[in-house]
C-alpha positions in Angstrom: 103.7 204.7 -74.5 106.2 207.0 -72.7 105.6 210.1 -70.7 108.5 212.3 -69.5 108.0 212.6 -65.8 109.7 214.6 -63.0 112.1 212.4 -60.8 111.2 211.6 -57.6 114.2 209.9 -56.4 117.9 210.7 -56.0 121.1 208.5 -55.9 124.2 210.0 -54.3 127.5 208.4 -55.1 130.1 208.2 -52.0 133.3 206.7 -53.5 135.5 206.3 -50.5 136.4 202.8 -49.6 139.1 201.2 -47.5 140.1 198.7 -50.2 138.9 197.5 -53.4 136.9 194.1 -53.2 138.1 191.7 -55.8 134.7 191.7 -57.6 134.3 195.4 -57.5 134.3 197.5 -60.7 132.3 200.6 -59.1 134.1 204.1 -59.5 135.9 204.3 -55.9 138.7 206.0 -54.2 140.6 203.8 -51.9 141.7 205.4 -48.5 143.1 202.4 -46.6 142.0 200.8 -43.4 142.4 203.9 -41.4 139.8 206.4 -40.6 139.4 209.3 -43.1 140.9 211.9 -40.8 144.2 211.9 -43.0 141.9 212.1 -46.1 139.6 215.0 -44.6 140.5 217.7 -47.4 139.7 215.0 -50.1 136.4 214.2 -48.4 135.4 217.8 -47.9 136.3 218.7 -51.5 134.2 215.9 -52.7 131.2 216.9 -50.5 131.6 220.4 -51.9 131.5 219.0 -55.3 128.4 217.1 -54.7 126.5 220.0 -53.4 127.7 222.1 -56.3 126.2 219.5 -58.8 123.0 219.5 -56.8 122.8 223.2 -56.9 123.4 223.1 -60.7 120.7 220.7 -61.5 117.5 222.2 -62.6 114.7 221.6 -60.0 111.2 221.1 -60.7 110.6 221.7 -57.0 108.8 218.4 -56.6 109.8 216.8 -53.2 111.9 213.6 -53.6 110.2 210.4 -52.3 113.6 208.4 -52.1 117.0 209.3 -51.5 119.8 206.6 -51.5 123.5 207.1 -50.5 125.5 204.3 -52.3 129.2 203.6 -52.9 131.9 203.0 -52.1 131.2 203.0 -48.5 129.0 205.8 -47.3 129.5 204.9 -43.6 133.1 206.2 -43.8 131.5 209.6 -43.7 130.2 211.1 -40.6 126.6 212.1 -40.0 127.6 215.7 -40.1 129.0 215.1 -43.4 126.2 213.1 -44.8 123.7 215.8 -43.2 125.3 218.6 -45.2 124.3 216.8 -48.6 120.7 216.0 -47.3 120.4 219.5 -46.4 121.5 220.7 -49.9 118.9 218.1 -51.5 116.0 219.2 -49.2 116.8 222.9 -50.0 117.1 222.4 -53.7 114.4 219.9 -54.5 112.6 219.3 -51.4 112.1 215.9 -49.4 108.7 214.5 -48.9 107.6 213.8 -45.4 107.9 210.0 -45.0 110.4 209.7 -47.8 112.7 206.7 -47.8 116.3 207.8 -47.1 118.6 204.9 -47.4 122.3 204.3 -47.1 124.7 201.4 -47.4 126.9 200.7 -44.6 130.0 198.2 -44.0 130.8 196.2 -40.8 133.5 197.6 -39.1 133.0 201.2 -40.2 130.7 202.6 -37.5 130.1 202.6 -33.8 126.8 203.2 -32.0 127.2 207.0 -31.7 127.8 207.2 -35.4 124.8 204.9 -36.2 122.5 207.2 -33.9 123.9 210.3 -35.8 122.8 208.9 -39.2 119.2 208.2 -37.7 119.2 211.8 -36.3 119.9 213.4 -39.8 116.9 211.4 -41.3 118.5 208.2 -42.6 115.5 205.7 -42.1 116.7 202.6 -44.1 120.2 200.8 -43.8 121.7 198.4 -46.0 124.5 196.3 -44.6 127.1 195.0 -47.0 127.7 191.5 -45.3 128.1 189.3 -48.5 128.9 186.1 -46.8 128.9 184.7 -43.3 131.8 182.6 -43.9 135.2 183.9 -42.7 137.2 182.4 -45.3 135.0 183.6 -48.1 135.3 187.0 -46.7 139.0 187.0 -47.2 138.5 185.2 -50.6 136.7 188.2 -51.9 138.7 190.8 -50.5 136.4 192.3 -47.9 137.8 194.6 -45.2 135.7 193.2 -42.5 135.6 189.9 -40.3 132.7 187.9 -39.0 133.0 189.5 -35.7 132.7 192.9 -37.4 129.4 191.5 -39.1 128.0 190.4 -35.8 129.0 193.5 -33.8 127.5 195.7 -36.5 124.1 193.6 -36.4 124.1 194.1 -32.6 124.5 197.8 -32.9 121.7 198.0 -35.6 119.5 196.0 -33.3 120.4 198.2 -30.2 119.4 201.3 -31.7 116.3 199.8 -33.3 116.9 200.7 -36.9 113.2 200.4 -38.2 114.2 199.2 -41.8 117.3 197.1 -42.2 118.5 195.2 -45.3 121.5 192.6 -45.6 123.4 192.0 -49.0 124.7 188.5 -49.7 126.5 187.2 -52.9 126.5 183.6 -54.3 128.9 182.0 -56.9 131.9 183.2 -55.2 135.3 181.3 -55.6 135.4 178.0 -53.3 131.8 178.6 -52.3 129.7 175.5 -52.0 126.0 175.1 -51.6 126.8 174.2 -47.8 128.4 177.7 -47.6 125.2 179.1 -49.2 122.9 177.3 -46.9 124.8 178.2 -44.0 124.9 182.0 -44.7 121.0 181.8 -45.5 120.5 180.2 -42.1 122.5 182.9 -40.3 120.6 185.7 -42.3 117.1 184.2 -41.4 118.1 184.0 -37.7 119.1 187.6 -37.8 115.7 188.6 -39.5 116.5 191.6 -41.5 113.5 193.2 -43.0 115.0 192.8 -46.5 117.7 190.8 -48.2 119.5 191.2 -51.6 121.1 188.2 -52.7 123.3 188.7 -55.9 124.9 186.3 -58.1 128.7 187.2 -58.6 129.1 188.8 -61.9 132.9 188.8 -63.3 133.7 192.1 -64.6 136.9 192.0 -66.9 138.7 194.9 -65.1 138.3 193.3 -61.6 140.9 190.8 -59.8 138.2 188.2 -60.1 137.7 189.1 -63.7 141.3 188.6 -64.6 141.8 185.6 -62.4 138.8 183.5 -63.1 136.8 182.0 -66.1 133.0 181.7 -65.5 131.9 178.2 -64.5 135.5 177.0 -64.0 137.0 176.1 -60.7 137.4 177.5 -58.1 134.1 179.1 -59.1 130.9 177.1 -58.7 129.8 175.5 -62.1 126.5 176.7 -63.8 124.6 173.7 -62.2 125.8 174.7 -58.7 125.1 178.4 -59.1 121.6 177.5 -60.4 121.1 175.3 -57.2 122.3 178.2 -55.0 119.6 180.4 -56.6 116.9 177.9 -56.1 118.1 177.1 -52.4 118.1 181.0 -51.7 114.6 181.3 -53.2 113.1 178.2 -51.3 114.8 179.2 -47.8 113.6 182.9 -47.8 110.2 182.3 -49.1 109.7 179.5 -46.6 110.9 182.0 -44.0 108.1 184.5 -44.9 110.1 186.9 -47.3 108.4 188.2 -50.6 110.6 187.4 -53.6 109.7 190.6 -55.1 112.7 191.0 -57.7 115.1 188.6 -59.2 117.7 189.3 -56.5 115.7 190.8 -53.7 113.5 189.5 -50.9 111.3 191.5 -48.4 109.0 191.2 -45.5 105.6 192.5 -46.1 105.8 196.4 -46.4 109.8 196.6 -46.8 110.3 196.4 -50.4 113.1 199.1 -51.5 111.1 201.9 -52.7 114.2 203.7 -54.2 115.1 200.6 -56.2 111.6 200.0 -57.5 112.0 203.4 -59.3 114.7 201.9 -61.4 112.9 198.7 -62.1 109.8 200.7 -62.9 111.8 202.5 -65.5 110.9 205.9 -63.9 113.2 208.8 -63.8 115.8 209.6 -61.0 118.4 212.1 -60.3 122.1 211.0 -59.7 125.0 212.9 -58.2 128.7 212.0 -57.7 131.4 210.5 -59.9 130.4 207.7 -61.9 126.7 208.0 -60.9 124.0 207.2 -63.6 120.8 209.6 -63.8 117.7 209.2 -66.0 116.2 212.8 -66.4 114.1 214.2 -69.3 114.4 210.9 -71.1 118.2 210.9 -71.1 120.4 208.4 -69.4 123.9 210.0 -68.3 126.8 208.7 -66.6 129.0 211.0 -64.9 132.9 210.8 -65.2 134.3 208.0 -63.2 137.2 209.6 -61.4 137.3 212.4 -59.0 139.5 214.7 -61.3 137.3 214.3 -64.2 134.3 214.6 -62.2 135.6 218.1 -60.8 136.5 219.0 -64.4 133.1 218.3 -65.5 131.6 220.2 -62.9 133.9 223.4 -63.6 132.5 223.4 -67.2 129.0 223.6 -66.0 128.0 220.2 -65.5 126.5 219.9 -68.9 124.3 216.7 -69.6 125.5 215.7 -73.1 123.1 212.7 -73.9 120.5 212.0 -76.6 116.8 211.3 -75.7 116.6 207.4 -75.7 114.6 206.3 -78.6 111.5 204.6 -78.5 112.8 201.1 -79.3 115.5 201.5 -76.5 112.7 202.7 -74.0 110.6 199.6 -74.9 113.4 197.2 -74.5 114.5 198.9 -71.1 110.9 198.7 -70.1 110.8 194.9 -70.7 114.4 194.4 -69.3 113.6 196.0 -66.1 110.0 195.2 -65.6 110.6 191.6 -66.0 113.0 191.6 -63.0 109.9 192.2 -60.8 107.6 189.3 -59.5 104.6 191.1 -60.8 106.1 191.5 -64.3 105.0 194.1 -66.7 101.5 195.7 -67.5 100.5 194.6 -71.0 98.0 197.4 -71.3 100.9 200.0 -72.0 101.8 198.2 -75.3 100.0 198.6 -78.6 98.7 195.6 -80.5 101.6 195.3 -82.8 104.2 195.5 -80.1 102.1 192.8 -78.1 101.9 190.5 -81.3 106.0 191.0 -81.5 106.5 190.0 -77.8 104.2 187.2 -77.8 105.6 185.7 -81.1 109.0 185.8 -79.4 107.8 184.6 -76.0 105.4 181.9 -76.8 108.0 179.0 -76.6 109.1 180.1 -73.2 105.3 180.3 -72.2 104.8 176.6 -73.3 108.0 175.8 -71.5 106.6 177.2 -68.0 109.1 179.9 -67.7 106.5 182.8 -68.3 103.1 183.4 -66.9 100.3 185.7 -67.8 98.1 186.9 -65.0 95.2 189.2 -64.3 95.7 192.2 -62.1 94.5 190.3 -59.1 97.5 188.0 -59.7 95.7 184.9 -60.9 97.3 183.0 -63.7 95.4 183.3 -67.0 95.6 180.7 -69.9 96.6 182.4 -73.2 95.4 180.2 -76.3 96.5 182.3 -79.2 97.3 186.0 -78.9 97.9 188.7 -76.0 96.0 191.1 -77.8 92.8 189.0 -77.5 92.8 189.0 -73.8 89.4 190.7 -72.7 90.7 191.8 -69.3 93.8 193.6 -67.9 96.7 191.5 -67.8 100.5 191.3 -66.8 103.3 189.4 -68.1 105.8 187.8 -65.6 108.6 185.5 -65.3 107.9 182.2 -63.4 109.8 181.8 -60.0 112.4 180.3 -59.9 112.7 179.0 -63.5 111.9 181.9 -65.4 114.2 184.2 -63.2 117.0 181.8 -63.7 116.7 181.8 -67.4 115.9 185.6 -67.5 119.0 186.3 -69.7 118.0 183.7 -72.3 114.4 185.2 -72.5 115.6 189.0 -72.5 118.3 187.9 -75.4 115.5 186.6 -77.5 113.1 189.7 -76.9 116.1 192.1 -77.9 116.8 190.1 -80.9 113.1 190.3 -82.0 112.5 194.0 -81.2 115.7 195.7 -81.9 
């Protein structure tokens, strides 16, 4: 079932942020609201470390098809600084012609010249971290930008004609109502980005929100309201012409995020920078989460000390990630014994209408008894929106059955 493939993607973690948002547990370095001029040595040291890690990584010389700069706030770096990293990747691995090269940017962190500079070094996909179009909710979640910053950022993106532009939104924030959600969606639809990522708030224990709030308890929306927000988002965006291609992601035709699909299809990828997680040679590895520990790890040779994941873990990861996609998972990759186990577990959810079996043409098929008895290629997918809403319940049952 599993082939060890050469990675075709690379994630680069840029950790610098003006401040830590109240929901964030990512590995970051807070630099304050000013520019990074005063932190230039820290930034240059980090770029040098990234380039060193890239050069220490064995290369199959297969050009990369996607590169993604995440964070943190990559737009706190100049085009020249990001260009150094892109050059190092191109020299060591190669970058395919037509590769998707993405970067996350935050409102209030760039001007027209900086944005043009990003395009000139090869960035061709921009993901703008809006989170909400409500001024009060921006403050509630600790964002460093205002609504004015958001609208100015969008004006700049449209002025320079960024060809592939995504927006991030979050639902389930403290004090957020269905009306807030509906208003943000209306604003986003009017702006008409090529892509939207619409995430549900996750309370991580180490974050300010995680320490302050309990799931489903006020001022957080209750479970019923967060479910309604999800359904509202799905209805509004699909009616506006967006494909709901993954649990939290929507795209105009031709604008699905190619880099993130690598993750969901359980394909290998390189990763560089503090806290970054890679999947290479059947091994998943998380780098140290602080700059000091990351630098020390590089000094000792950047050794990937991780076991190859087991066949069972690979199966569970394939199911967990693949069922996030609207098209679901290809059943032909599983043997009959595994199919029987999957079907035994999922039959109740199939009859509940949360799961569908389709042909490769996308047409829904009727399953009378056993998946292994299907006489044509088939896929298993979660129903939209109910199956997606209850995906955690479905996946928990699968894990319990297959582990």
